[in-house]
C-alpha positions in Angstrom: 47.4 162.0 98.0 50.6 161.0 96.3 50.6 157.6 94.5 53.5 156.3 96.7 51.6 157.2 99.9 48.5 155.6 98.6 50.3 152.4 97.6 52.0 152.2 101.1 48.6 152.7 102.8 47.0 150.0 100.7 49.9 147.6 101.4 49.6 148.2 105.1 45.8 147.7 104.9 46.2 144.4 103.0 48.8 143.2 105.5 46.5 144.1 108.5 43.5 142.5 107.0 45.5 139.4 105.9 46.9 139.0 109.5 43.3 138.9 110.8 42.3 136.3 108.2 45.4 134.2 109.0 44.7 134.4 112.7 40.9 134.3 113.0 39.3 135.5 116.3 38.7 132.5 118.5 39.2 133.7 122.0 38.8 137.0 123.8 41.9 138.4 125.6 41.6 138.0 129.4 42.6 140.9 131.6 43.5 140.2 135.3 44.1 143.2 137.5 45.7 141.0 140.1 48.9 139.1 139.4 48.3 135.4 138.6 49.6 132.7 140.9 52.1 130.3 139.4 52.5 128.1 142.5 52.1 128.0 146.3 55.4 126.9 147.9 54.8 126.5 151.6 51.4 128.0 151.1 52.8 131.3 149.8 51.3 132.5 146.5 54.2 132.9 144.1 53.0 135.1 141.4 54.3 135.8 137.9 55.1 139.4 138.9 57.4 138.1 141.7 59.1 135.9 139.1 59.6 138.9 136.8 61.0 140.9 139.7 63.6 138.2 140.3 64.5 138.2 136.6 64.9 142.0 136.6 67.1 141.9 139.7 69.3 139.2 138.2 69.6 141.0 134.9 70.6 144.3 136.6 73.2 142.5 138.8 74.7 140.8 135.7 74.8 144.1 133.8 76.5 145.8 136.7 79.0 143.0 137.1 79.8 143.1 133.4 80.3 146.9 133.5 82.5 146.9 136.6 84.6 143.7 136.4 87.4 145.5 134.4 87.3 149.1 135.4 89.4 151.4 133.3 90.4 155.0 133.6 89.1 155.6 130.1 85.8 153.8 130.1 84.7 151.6 127.2 81.8 149.4 126.3 79.4 148.6 129.2 81.4 150.7 131.7 81.0 153.7 129.4 77.2 153.2 129.1 76.7 152.8 132.8 78.9 155.8 133.6 77.0 157.9 131.1 73.7 156.8 132.6 74.9 157.6 136.2 76.3 161.0 135.3 73.1 162.0 133.3 70.8 161.0 136.2 73.0 162.6 138.7 73.0 165.8 136.7 69.2 165.8 136.5 68.9 165.2 140.3 71.4 167.9 141.0 69.3 170.4 139.0 66.4 169.6 141.4 68.2 169.4 144.7 71.9 170.2 144.8 72.1 170.0 148.6 70.9 166.4 149.0 71.5 164.7 145.7 74.6 162.9 147.1 72.7 161.5 150.0 69.7 160.4 148.0 71.3 159.4 144.8 71.7 155.7 145.5 68.0 155.4 146.5 66.5 157.4 143.7 68.8 155.9 141.0 67.9 152.4 142.2 64.2 153.2 141.9 64.7 154.7 138.4 66.8 151.8 137.2 64.6 149.1 138.6 61.3 150.6 137.4 62.7 151.4 133.9 64.0 147.8 133.4 60.8 146.3 134.7 58.7 148.4 132.4 60.9 147.8 129.4 61.1 144.0 129.9 57.4 143.9 130.0 57.4 144.9 126.3 59.5 141.9 125.3 57.4 139.6 123.1 56.2 136.6 125.1 55.9 138.5 128.4 52.2 138.2 129.2 51.4 135.8 126.4 53.4 132.7 127.2 52.3 130.6 130.1 50.4 127.6 131.2 46.8 126.5 131.3 45.3 126.6 134.8 41.9 126.4 136.4 40.6 130.0 137.1 40.6 129.4 140.8 44.2 128.3 140.8 45.3 131.6 139.3 43.7 133.6 142.1 45.6 134.9 145.2 42.7 133.7 147.4 40.7 131.1 145.5 37.1 130.8 146.6 37.5 127.0 147.3 40.4 127.7 149.7 38.4 130.3 151.5 35.3 128.3 152.1 36.7 124.8 152.7 39.9 123.2 153.9 40.6 121.7 150.5 43.9 122.6 148.9 43.9 125.1 146.0 43.2 123.7 142.5 46.4 122.4 140.9 47.7 123.0 137.4 45.7 121.0 134.8 47.3 118.2 132.9 47.2 118.0 129.1 44.8 115.1 129.3 42.4 117.2 131.4 42.1 120.0 128.9 40.0 120.0 125.8 42.0 121.9 123.2 39.0 122.6 121.0 39.4 126.3 121.7 37.1 127.4 118.9 34.2 125.3 120.3 34.8 126.1 124.0 35.6 129.8 123.6 38.2 129.6 126.4 41.8 130.7 126.3 43.0 127.1 126.9 39.9 125.1 126.3 37.6 123.3 128.8 38.2 120.7 131.6 36.0 118.5 133.7 35.9 119.1 137.5 35.7 116.3 140.0 32.0 116.7 140.4 31.4 116.5 136.6 31.1 120.3 135.8 32.7 121.7 132.7 34.9 124.7 133.4 37.0 127.0 131.2 40.7 126.9 131.7 42.6 130.2 131.5 46.1 131.1 130.4 48.4 132.1 133.3 51.4 134.0 131.9 54.8 133.1 133.3 55.9 136.7 133.4 54.1 139.9 134.3 55.6 143.4 134.7 56.2 144.2 138.4 54.8 147.7 137.7 51.5 146.1 136.7 51.2 144.6 140.2 49.8 146.9 142.9 51.8 145.1 145.5 55.1 146.1 143.8 54.1 149.7 143.1 52.8 150.1 146.7 56.1 148.7 148.1 58.1 151.2 146.1 55.8 154.0 147.0 56.2 153.1 150.7 60.0 153.1 150.4 59.8 156.6 148.8 57.4 157.8 151.5 59.6 156.7 154.4 62.7 158.0 152.7 61.1 161.5 152.4 60.0 161.5 156.1 63.4 160.1 157.2 65.4 162.9 155.5 62.9 165.5 156.8 63.4 164.4 160.5 67.1 163.9 160.0 67.7 167.5 158.8 65.1 169.4 160.8 64.6 167.2 163.8 61.3 167.5 165.7 60.9 170.9 164.0 59.9 169.0 160.9 56.5 168.5 162.5 56.2 172.3 162.6 55.3 172.2 158.9 52.1 170.3 159.7 51.2 171.5 163.2 51.6 175.3 163.3 49.1 177.1 165.5 51.2 180.1 166.3 50.5 181.8 162.9 46.7 181.6 163.1 44.0 179.2 162.1 44.5 179.6 158.4 48.1 178.4 158.6 47.1 175.6 161.0 44.6 174.4 158.4 47.1 174.6 155.6 49.5 172.5 157.8 46.8 169.8 158.3 46.2 169.7 154.5 50.0 169.3 154.0 50.0 166.4 156.5 47.1 164.7 154.5 49.0 165.3 151.3 52.0 163.5 152.7 50.0 160.3 153.0 48.1 160.9 149.7 51.5 160.7 148.0 51.6 157.0 148.7 48.4 156.4 146.7 49.5 158.8 144.0 52.8 157.1 143.6 51.2 153.6 143.7 48.3 154.2 141.2 50.2 156.5 138.8 52.8 153.8 138.0 50.4 150.9 138.2 47.7 152.6 136.1 50.0 153.7 133.3 51.8 150.3 132.9 48.7 148.2 133.4 46.7 150.3 130.9 49.5 150.0 128.4 49.5 146.2 128.7 45.7 146.2 128.1 46.0 148.4 125.1 48.7 146.2 123.5 46.7 143.1 124.2 43.6 144.6 122.6 45.5 145.9 119.5 47.2 142.5 119.0 43.8 140.8 119.4 42.2 143.1 116.7 45.0 143.1 114.2 48.1 141.0 115.0 50.4 142.6 112.4 51.5 146.2 112.1 48.8 147.9 114.2 50.4 147.2 117.6 53.7 148.8 116.4 52.8 152.5 117.0 51.5 151.5 120.4 54.8 149.7 121.2 56.6 153.0 120.5 54.2 154.9 122.8 54.6 152.3 125.6 58.4 152.6 125.4 58.1 156.3 126.0 55.6 155.7 128.8 57.9 153.1 130.4 60.8 155.6 130.5 58.7 158.5 131.6 57.0 156.7 134.5 60.4 155.6 135.9 61.8 159.1 135.5 58.7 160.8 137.1 58.8 158.4 140.1 62.5 159.1 140.8 62.4 162.9 140.2 59.3 163.3 142.3 61.0 161.5 145.1 64.0 163.9 144.8 61.7 166.9 144.7 59.7 165.8 147.8 62.9 165.1 149.8 64.0 168.6 148.9 60.7 170.0 150.3 61.0 167.9 153.4 64.5 169.1 154.2 63.7 172.7 153.7 62.8 174.7 156.8 59.5 176.5 156.8 61.0 180.0 157.2 63.6 179.3 154.4 60.8 178.3 152.0 58.9 181.5 152.8 62.0 183.6 152.3 62.8 182.2 148.9 59.3 181.7 147.6 59.2 178.0 148.3 62.6 177.2 146.7 66.0 177.2 148.4 69.2 177.5 146.4 72.2 175.5 147.7 75.1 177.5 148.9 78.6 176.7 147.5 79.5 175.0 150.8 76.3 172.8 150.6 77.1 172.0 147.0 80.6 171.0 147.9 79.4 168.7 150.6 
């Protein structure tokens, strides 16, 4: 090993060990699969993922307004970046389905942009780590107390109610005394959580994609679209294949939902564990990996939607004649 490489490795090791000594282990990182509740306006659980969704939407609208408020024939600045992004994604979509890209571009580009920004903003320092101390039951969508009694959900704890001796209590925010004298551990409820790390959001996007696929299928093929799934004229084997295709249509909802949720949620857990073990330097490679994953998950979601719409709008006999793929004619490409 070269001396320079050895010295660099030693410096990194010293920094990593020093960071652990400067920030001794006091609390264990808490992982919640469900989004945490920030409040309950009119009884509706307002979660941190909903708040993050609103932030992402506002940010996207502001960026678009900035890019389009002074449109120029020769684009510059923000307009140039947005036009480059739109043209690049359009070109990718056109390579998958030239016939339908114009019709589906708005939908798929919106899915890609929203998921990408939601995933990227989740990597901003403070997201997932800055929040407020709450009773555990108050952070749940359906707190046990609210299910078994008519009592209102537990409210946010005041500073006087929380014992900040975290090292002694072992809790993320310390301990607090309940009305009946019990000592409970308060938990940190982050203000922000990636929408992609909430099953409700990924399921909603998956359902939008699913209904769009079925809509384009019926729009282009009419009632004949069902012939892909219920085909008894060509024998029992083809009929069985059609039933399996029908099942796969609904399985896509679960696939879309859990692929996006699983990758983003797992990434958040990995970053939390790495930051817990060694606060400095060690999380950096994982941040790079999560940036790549954030982009790829948005890209895969959008491109798969385009590919499935292409399949749905292709007649059964056309797919057989072309080996499952149909090239667009010049007329189709022009329209």
